[in-house]
N, CA, C and O of each residue as an XYZ file, in Angstrom:
600
protein
N      -4.777    -48.413     33.592
C      -4.951    -47.237     32.433
C      -5.840    -46.463     32.866
O      -6.881    -46.995     33.253
N      -5.717    -44.946     32.941
C      -6.572    -43.969     33.450
C      -7.224    -43.387     32.267
O      -6.730    -43.278     31.145
N      -8.519    -42.987     32.697
C      -8.925    -42.107     31.768
C      -9.172    -40.692     31.686
O      -9.398    -40.236     32.807
N      -9.200    -40.084     31.042
C      -9.133    -38.401     31.397
C     -10.499    -38.281     30.573
O     -10.859    -38.693     29.470
N     -11.167    -37.456     31.700
C     -12.411    -36.840     31.563
C     -12.243    -35.063     31.020
O     -11.862    -34.169     31.776
N     -12.494    -34.934     30.071
C     -12.909    -33.597     29.374
C     -13.979    -33.070     29.732
O     -14.980    -33.532     29.185
N     -14.156    -32.121     30.589
C     -15.130    -30.986     31.109
C     -15.828    -30.328     29.448
O     -15.101    -29.599     28.773
N     -16.853    -30.586     29.090
C     -17.778    -29.843     27.896
C     -17.260    -28.646     28.031
O     -16.566    -28.184     27.126
N     -17.501    -27.966     29.144
C     -17.869    -26.381     29.327
C     -16.458    -25.638     29.103
O     -16.309    -24.581     28.489
N     -15.371    -26.465     29.773
C     -13.982    -25.947     29.316
C     -13.359    -26.050     28.017
O     -12.490    -25.276     27.615
N     -13.815    -26.999     27.394
C     -13.633    -27.119     25.663
C     -14.336    -26.351     25.207
O     -13.703    -25.545     24.526
N     -15.550    -26.137     25.231
C     -16.602    -25.043     24.506
C     -15.668    -23.662     24.845
O     -15.474    -22.888     23.908
N     -15.095    -23.352     26.159
C     -15.001    -22.226     26.391
C     -13.299    -21.957     25.548
O     -13.059    -20.929     24.916
N     -12.526    -22.829     25.680
C     -11.371    -23.130     24.909
C     -11.426    -22.790     23.481
O     -10.705    -21.899     23.033
N     -12.443    -23.612     22.559
C     -12.858    -23.325     21.206
C     -13.346    -21.718     21.298
O     -12.915    -20.919     20.466
N     -14.031    -21.402     22.085
C     -14.483    -19.723     21.838
C     -13.418    -18.666     21.878
O     -13.359    -17.745     21.063
N     -12.550    -18.855     22.908
C     -11.191    -18.101     23.215
C     -10.058    -17.980     22.078
O      -9.441    -17.008     21.641
N     -10.024    -19.529     21.734
C      -9.560    -19.311     20.203
C      -9.714    -18.976     19.398
O      -8.827    -18.519     18.677
N     -11.345    -19.052     19.005
C     -11.548    -18.530     17.903
C     -11.602    -16.947     17.820
O     -11.581    -16.404     16.716
N     -11.665    -16.281     18.878
C     -11.903    -14.913     19.022
C     -10.634    -14.405     19.257
O     -10.518    -13.180     19.291
N      -9.325    -15.345     19.483
C      -7.892    -14.821     19.118
C      -7.278    -14.824     17.631
O      -6.289    -14.228     17.204
N      -8.087    -15.597     17.044
C      -7.520    -15.480     15.167
C      -8.182    -14.156     14.800
O      -9.395    -14.032     14.630
N      -7.335    -13.235     14.697
C      -7.724    -12.075     14.488
C      -8.140    -11.623     12.839
O      -7.501    -12.238     11.985
N      -8.974    -10.783     12.419
C      -9.546    -10.877     11.102
C      -8.710     -9.752     10.364
O      -8.698     -9.617      9.141
N      -8.021     -8.969     11.253
C      -6.989     -7.795     10.298
C      -5.995     -8.047      9.608
O      -5.195     -7.248      9.121
N      -6.023     -9.694      9.514
C      -5.048     -9.971      8.344
C      -5.480    -10.227      7.084
O      -4.639    -10.305      6.189
N      -7.024    -10.423      6.763
C      -7.312    -10.445      5.891
C      -7.128     -8.889      4.829
O      -7.109     -7.715      5.200
N      -7.032     -9.377      3.654
C      -6.677     -8.405      2.566
C      -7.558     -6.995      2.611
O      -7.083     -5.861      2.561
N      -8.795     -7.312      2.704
C     -10.019     -6.483      2.558
C      -9.725     -5.035      3.896
O      -9.943     -3.828      3.792
N      -9.205     -5.786      4.966
C      -9.163     -4.962      6.059
C      -7.854     -4.175      6.011
O      -7.715     -3.033      6.448
N      -6.701     -5.085      5.300
C      -5.443     -4.420      4.979
C      -5.786     -3.195      3.999
O      -5.173     -2.127      3.975
N      -6.771     -3.515      3.274
C      -6.909     -2.445      1.811
C      -7.684     -1.221      2.382
O      -7.420     -0.085      1.987
N      -8.614     -1.458      3.287
C      -9.310     -0.026      3.995
C      -8.049      0.101      4.926
O      -7.342      1.072      4.655
N      -7.751     -0.458      5.664
C      -6.404      0.419      6.432
C      -5.537      1.396      5.587
O      -5.473      2.620      5.704
N      -4.943      0.662      4.789
C      -3.674      1.443      3.883
C      -4.883      3.005      3.226
O      -4.443      4.145      3.372
N      -6.159      2.821      2.633
C      -6.425      3.638      2.050
C      -6.931      4.749      2.983
O      -6.823      5.942      2.700
N      -7.589      4.202      4.312
C      -7.429      5.242      5.175
C      -6.590      5.738      5.540
O      -6.875      6.934      5.484
N      -5.348      5.589      6.035
C      -3.782      6.368      6.001
C      -3.948      7.179      5.017
O      -4.436      8.281      5.267
N      -3.602      6.855      3.725
C      -3.610      7.918      2.738
C      -4.324      8.932      2.243
O      -4.013      9.677      1.314
N      -5.540      8.937      3.062
C      -6.781      9.788      2.534
C      -6.937     10.749      3.546
O      -7.952     11.446      3.542
N      -5.738     10.942      4.754
C      -5.889     11.811      5.831
C      -4.764     12.635      5.385
O      -3.644     12.161      5.200
N      -5.061     13.870      5.211
C      -3.915     14.699      5.086
C      -3.216     15.025      3.559
O      -3.997     14.901      2.616
N      -1.912     15.401      3.255
C      -1.219     15.129      2.310
C       0.161     14.850      2.208
O       0.815     15.197      3.192
N       0.687     14.399      1.424
C       2.021     13.691      1.193
C       3.029     14.239      0.379
O       2.707     15.099     -0.441
N       4.171     13.883      0.476
C       5.157     14.335     -0.139
C       6.196     12.967     -0.520
O       6.451     12.062      0.275
N       6.658     13.057     -1.781
C       7.506     12.028     -2.456
C       9.042     12.419     -1.816
O       9.585     13.505     -2.017
N       9.666     11.246     -0.957
C      10.869     11.877     -0.555
C      12.081     10.472     -0.742
O      13.055     10.097     -0.089
N      11.461     10.046     -1.865
C      12.332      8.883     -2.599
C      11.451      8.240     -3.696
O      10.335      7.726     -3.631
N      12.340      8.441     -4.766
C      12.083      7.915     -6.105
C      13.308      7.469     -7.053
O      13.921      8.111     -7.905
N      13.440      6.211     -6.628
C      14.655      5.331     -7.279
C      13.795      4.923     -8.634
O      12.719      4.370     -8.405
N      14.112      5.111     -9.868
C      13.593      4.908    -11.133
C      14.574      4.124    -11.983
O      15.379      4.819    -12.602
N      14.674      2.627    -12.152
C      15.539      2.242    -12.958
C      17.222      2.334    -12.669
O      18.073      2.142    -13.538
N      17.526      2.709    -11.094
C      18.595      2.888    -10.308
C      18.870      4.407    -10.886
O      20.035      4.693    -11.163
N      18.306      4.944    -10.990
C      18.541      6.750    -11.087
C      17.529      7.427    -10.261
O      16.324      7.249    -10.443
N      18.153      8.437     -9.080
C      17.779      9.040     -8.355
C      16.533     10.272     -9.007
O      16.942     11.292     -9.562
N      15.320     10.052     -8.875
C      14.337     10.801     -9.680
C      13.527     11.871     -8.815
O      12.674     12.620     -9.290
N      13.976     11.830     -7.274
C      13.324     12.644     -6.162
C      12.955     14.104     -6.450
O      11.857     14.657     -6.384
N      14.165     14.587     -6.786
C      14.082     15.872     -7.124
C      13.002     16.317     -7.869
O      12.386     17.197     -7.267
N      12.447     15.981     -9.181
C      11.538     16.019     -9.910
C      10.262     16.205     -9.329
O       9.437     16.765    -10.050
N       9.833     15.798     -7.960
C       8.684     16.088     -7.063
C       8.848     17.062     -6.032
O       7.873     17.300     -5.319
N       9.742     17.561     -5.870
C      10.140     18.591     -4.980
C       9.169     19.667     -4.842
O       9.244     20.343     -5.868
N       8.343     20.114     -4.096
C       7.397     21.101     -3.860
C       6.108     20.461     -3.810
O       5.233     21.045     -3.171
N       5.760     19.084     -4.510
C       4.560     18.810     -4.671
C       4.105     18.273     -3.460
O       4.825     17.722     -2.627
N       2.774     18.461     -3.369
C       1.693     18.032     -2.054
C       0.959     16.846     -2.693
O       0.476     17.329     -3.717
N       0.695     15.841     -2.647
C       0.057     14.662     -3.019
C      -1.112     14.584     -2.232
O      -1.002     14.400     -1.020
N      -2.507     14.730     -2.904
C      -3.543     14.413     -1.739
C      -4.165     13.035     -2.691
O      -4.122     13.016     -3.921
N      -4.757     11.885     -1.809
C      -5.400     11.014     -2.488
C      -6.679     10.854     -1.954
O      -6.905     10.393     -0.835
N      -7.553     11.254     -2.793
C      -9.166     11.374     -2.570
C      -9.680     10.021     -2.334
O      -9.194      8.971     -2.753
N     -10.701     10.176     -1.628
C     -11.553      8.911     -1.446
C     -12.201      8.484     -2.926
O     -12.639      7.369     -3.213
N     -12.153      9.574     -3.728
C     -12.904      8.596     -5.091
C     -11.825      8.365     -6.058
O     -11.898      8.597     -7.265
N     -10.864      7.909     -5.454
C      -9.718      7.585     -6.430
C      -8.789      8.565     -7.185
O      -7.811      8.163     -7.815
N      -9.063      9.592     -7.115
C      -8.495     10.747     -7.633
C      -7.158     10.948     -6.610
O      -7.198     10.984     -5.380
N      -5.837     11.081     -7.569
C      -4.795     11.480     -6.726
C      -4.339     13.040     -7.378
O      -4.213     13.112     -8.600
N      -4.151     13.994     -6.722
C      -4.095     15.155     -7.085
C      -2.517     15.700     -6.581
O      -2.180     15.485     -5.417
N      -1.688     16.334     -7.422
C      -0.280     16.694     -7.055
C      -0.299     18.288     -7.215
O      -0.530     18.889     -8.264
N      -0.021     18.834     -6.007
C       0.107     20.455     -6.288
C       1.060     21.082     -5.451
O       1.176     20.924     -4.236
N       1.917     22.003     -6.397
C       2.912     22.474     -6.160
C       2.923     24.090     -5.770
O       3.911     24.777     -5.508
N       1.524     24.492     -5.809
C       1.524     26.233     -5.634
C       0.998     26.672     -7.103
O      -0.056     27.271     -7.315
N       1.790     26.322     -7.921
C       1.721     26.483     -9.055
C       0.975     25.704    -10.156
O       0.141     26.311    -10.828
N       1.210     24.448    -10.376
C       0.621     23.237    -11.194
C       0.269     22.506    -10.280
O       0.658     22.326     -9.126
N      -0.716     21.989    -11.070
C      -1.810     20.531    -10.550
C      -2.098     19.754    -11.379
O      -2.802     20.064    -12.340
N      -1.555     18.421    -11.166
C      -1.729     17.197    -12.006
C      -2.618     16.430    -11.249
O      -2.785     16.428    -10.029
N      -3.334     15.582    -12.385
C      -4.390     14.947    -11.677
C      -4.294     13.423    -12.076
O      -4.195     13.222    -13.286
N      -4.307     12.340    -11.267
C      -4.001     11.109    -11.967
C      -5.221      9.835    -11.052
O      -6.251     10.239    -10.512
N      -4.938      8.807    -11.057
C      -5.864      7.767    -10.159
C      -4.974      7.201     -9.086
O      -3.804      7.506     -8.853
N      -5.724      6.339     -8.485
C      -5.035      5.397     -7.575
C      -5.715      4.428     -7.005
O      -6.934      4.550     -7.115
N      -5.259      3.312     -6.313
C      -6.263      2.397     -5.801
C      -5.379      1.525     -5.152
O      -4.205      1.510     -5.523
N      -5.850      0.609     -4.010
C      -5.320     -0.523     -3.737
C      -5.936     -1.496     -3.931
O      -7.133     -1.538     -3.649
N      -5.249     -2.597     -4.495
C      -6.092     -4.062     -4.726
C      -5.241     -5.089     -4.397
O      -4.071     -4.808     -4.133
N      -5.646     -6.320     -4.362
C      -5.328     -7.577     -3.971
C      -4.819     -8.137     -5.033
O      -5.508     -8.612     -5.936
N      -3.301     -8.122     -5.006
C      -2.891     -9.228     -6.399
C      -3.105    -10.373     -6.549
O      -2.922    -10.933     -5.468
N      -3.460    -11.201     -7.459
C      -3.208    -12.218     -7.697
C      -2.648    -12.969     -9.069
O      -2.960    -13.964     -9.723
N      -1.511    -11.787     -9.137
C      -0.930    -12.418    -10.472
C       0.567    -13.471    -10.053
O       1.163    -13.443     -8.977
N       0.870    -14.261    -11.141
C       1.729    -15.058    -10.420
C       3.128    -14.780    -10.124
O       3.890    -15.725     -9.917
N       3.619    -13.351    -10.076
C       4.535    -13.047     -9.482
C       4.594    -12.710     -8.007
O       5.649    -12.753     -7.375
N       3.646    -12.436     -7.578
C       2.756    -12.140     -6.329
C       2.409    -13.248     -5.551
O       2.190    -14.286     -6.175
N       2.296    -13.272     -4.198
C       1.434    -14.056     -3.586
C      -0.103    -13.641     -3.298
O      -0.607    -12.550     -3.566
N      -0.592    -14.496     -2.831
C      -2.210    -14.036     -3.052
C      -2.294    -12.866     -1.864
O      -3.268    -12.120     -1.960
N      -1.486    -12.655     -0.885
C      -1.728    -12.033      0.089
C      -1.437    -10.166     -0.050
O      -1.887     -9.217      0.591
N      -0.573    -10.259     -1.088
C      -0.092     -9.128     -1.716
C      -0.898     -7.756     -1.736
O      -2.070     -8.021     -2.006
N      -0.737     -6.558     -1.575
C      -1.566     -5.436     -1.925
C      -0.590     -4.888     -3.002
O       0.622     -5.092     -2.928
N      -1.157     -4.199     -3.980
C      -0.459     -3.332     -5.078
C      -1.269     -1.900     -4.662
O      -2.481     -1.734     -4.521
N      -0.287     -1.037     -4.533
C      -0.650      0.382     -4.715
C      -0.719      0.985     -5.998
O       0.373      1.397     -6.390
N      -1.804      1.185     -6.874
C      -1.664      1.477     -8.171
C      -1.760      3.167     -8.310
O      -2.532      3.917     -7.713
N      -0.931      3.435     -9.095
C      -0.973      4.934     -9.495
C      -0.921      5.090    -11.250
O      -0.335      4.315    -12.004
N      -1.591      6.136    -11.591
C      -1.832      6.344    -12.745
C      -1.936      7.644    -13.024
O      -2.887      8.322    -12.633
N      -0.781      8.188    -13.857
C      -1.287      9.904    -14.063
C      -0.856      9.524    -16.090
O       0.151      9.151    -16.690
N      -2.014      9.826    -16.415
C      -2.257      9.862    -17.928
C      -1.479     11.296    -18.463
O      -1.993     12.303    -18.950
N      -0.102     11.004    -18.192
C       0.661     12.216    -18.677
C       2.293     11.756    -19.240
O       2.858     10.715    -18.905
N       2.836     12.755    -20.121
C       3.885     12.306    -20.426
C       5.289     13.260    -20.104
O       6.256     13.561    -20.805
N       4.916     13.566    -18.737
C       6.130     14.236    -17.794
C       6.616     13.487    -17.135
O       6.440     12.294    -17.383
N       7.471     13.914    -15.969
C       7.652     13.221    -14.838
C       7.037     12.284    -14.265
O       7.554     11.201    -13.994
N       5.530     12.694    -13.951
C       4.718     12.077    -13.404
C       4.195     10.708    -14.021
O       3.336     10.094    -13.388
N       4.663     10.205    -15.206
C       4.199      9.071    -15.767
C       5.474      7.962    -14.897
O       5.246      6.767    -14.704
N       6.642      8.577    -14.508
C       7.577      7.703    -13.716
C       6.571      7.183    -12.319
O       7.121      6.467    -11.483
N       5.594      7.444    -12.185
C       5.252      6.957    -11.292
C       3.885      5.843    -11.409
O       3.367      5.237    -10.470
N       3.611      5.807    -12.442
C       2.843      5.064    -12.892
C       3.106      3.672    -12.870
O       3.913      3.296    -13.720
N       2.502      2.574    -11.910
C       2.442      1.310    -11.767
C       2.123      0.719    -10.731
O       2.186      1.289     -9.642
N       1.737     -0.477    -10.857
C       1.333     -1.502     -9.415
C       2.390     -1.878     -8.547
O       2.990     -2.946     -8.430
N       2.523     -0.570     -7.842
C       3.653     -0.984     -6.680
C       3.114     -2.023     -5.453
O       1.961     -2.190     -5.055
N       4.288     -2.616     -5.031
C       3.881     -3.287     -4.036
C       4.212     -2.587     -2.863
O       5.166     -1.811     -2.922
N       3.485     -2.744     -1.620
C       3.624     -1.859     -0.490
C       4.859     -2.807      0.397
O       4.767     -3.952      0.840
N       5.802     -2.014      0.440
C       7.207     -2.672      1.246
C       7.137     -2.711      2.550
O       7.574     -3.604      3.276
N       6.328     -1.293      3.006
C       6.158     -1.038      4.489
C       4.759      0.390      4.598
O       4.213      1.108      3.761
N       4.679      0.261      5.760
C       3.500      1.328      5.951
C       3.389      1.424      7.413
O       3.641      0.563      8.255
N       2.879      2.873      7.592
C       2.783      3.776      8.868
C       1.810      4.720      8.789
O       1.161      4.889      7.757
N       1.678      5.235      9.599
C       0.314      6.553      9.524
C       1.383      7.485      9.120
O       0.660      8.465      9.299
N       2.534      8.031      8.712
C       3.065      8.471      8.268
C       4.303      8.572      7.187
O       5.025      9.534      6.925
N       4.289      7.119      6.606
C       5.117      6.910      5.536
C       4.724      5.601      4.974
O       4.435      4.663      5.716
N       4.700      5.488      3.377
C       4.555      4.479      2.712
C       5.663      4.371      1.725
O       6.065      5.188      0.896
N       6.017      3.299      1.980
C       7.178      2.825      1.076
C       6.814      1.625      0.279
O       6.330      0.570      0.691
N       7.230      2.079     -1.317
C       6.677      1.196     -2.414
C       7.651      0.426     -2.817
O       8.766      0.763     -2.418
N       7.584     -0.536     -3.506
C       8.962     -1.060     -4.497
C       8.337     -1.908     -5.547
O       7.499     -2.746     -5.212
N       8.658     -1.764     -6.713
C       8.411     -2.684     -7.825
C       9.817     -3.274     -8.589
O      10.843     -2.702     -8.958
N       9.459     -4.414     -8.638
C      10.548     -5.324     -9.347
C      10.170     -5.750    -10.967
O       9.422     -6.685    -11.252
N      10.819     -4.902    -11.919
C      10.652     -4.894    -13.129
C      10.430     -6.383    -13.680
O      11.268     -7.238    -13.394
N       9.394     -6.688    -14.410
C       9.507     -8.190    -15.446
C      10.398     -7.967    -16.400
O      10.996     -8.982    -16.756
N      10.786     -6.651    -17.113
C      11.619     -7.309    -18.082
C      12.956     -6.976    -17.792
O      13.768     -7.736    -18.320
N      13.483     -5.957    -17.027
C      14.883     -6.151    -17.024
C      15.614     -6.681    -15.489
O      16.797     -6.879    -15.215
N      14.273     -6.817    -14.587
C      14.795     -7.129    -13.275
C      15.121     -6.182    -12.268
O      15.390     -6.464    -11.100
N      15.079     -4.787    -12.882
C      15.406     -3.840    -11.875
C      14.616     -3.340    -10.625
O      13.488     -3.790    -10.426
N      15.102     -2.534     -9.875
C      14.184     -2.512     -8.960
C      13.723     -1.098     -8.407
O      14.574     -0.444     -7.804
N      12.664     -0.659     -8.532
C      12.184      0.780     -8.414
C      11.907      1.311     -7.013
O      11.328      0.371     -6.470
N      11.963      1.877     -6.511
C      11.422      2.517     -5.048
C      10.328      3.994     -5.131
O      10.458      4.879     -5.977
N       9.556      3.979     -4.335
C       8.914      5.330     -4.129
C       8.252      5.442     -2.736
O       7.219      4.839     -2.446
N       8.913      6.246     -1.911
C       8.264      6.566     -0.770
C       7.697      7.885     -0.712
O       8.194      8.900     -1.200
N       6.527      7.783     -0.024
C       5.695      9.033      0.479
C       5.662      9.135      1.950
O       5.615      8.171      2.714
N       5.690     10.404      2.291
C       5.841     10.728      3.475
C       4.838     11.793      4.025
O       4.847     12.900      3.487
N       4.031     11.563      4.986
C       3.154     12.593      5.603
C       3.783     13.973      5.794
O       4.927     14.122      6.224
N       2.688     15.316      5.333
C       3.347     16.352      5.544
C       3.110     16.725      7.083
O       3.651     17.719      7.568
């Protein structure tokens, strides 16, 4: 029977390389700051809002949305300006996994902007497009909201 000798230096090197290859980019806090950084750059427009199966996108035509670092969300169409709040949080509710991020929007209004109020799940994101989705707990309907950078 042969004995295999393990070089302590190579074993240590392997452990260091393995530890460094485990990226911390997957942590929720880094993802939150990444999404926050993306949306705070420039202005955005809504290119899709499907609310309870009905296309409501046209209600936001001409509005530019600005996600301020202070948590204020402003929408302006050159004539009207509406303000609400926004945040990104790590959801820990029973219907979401621990890793899910919620894109929270709240306009304290009784017009079309109240349709944006929700804790949306981030479906996909890039530097120019953020797709959000919400599955209603009451009727099981699915709502979709997409912001694209101007």
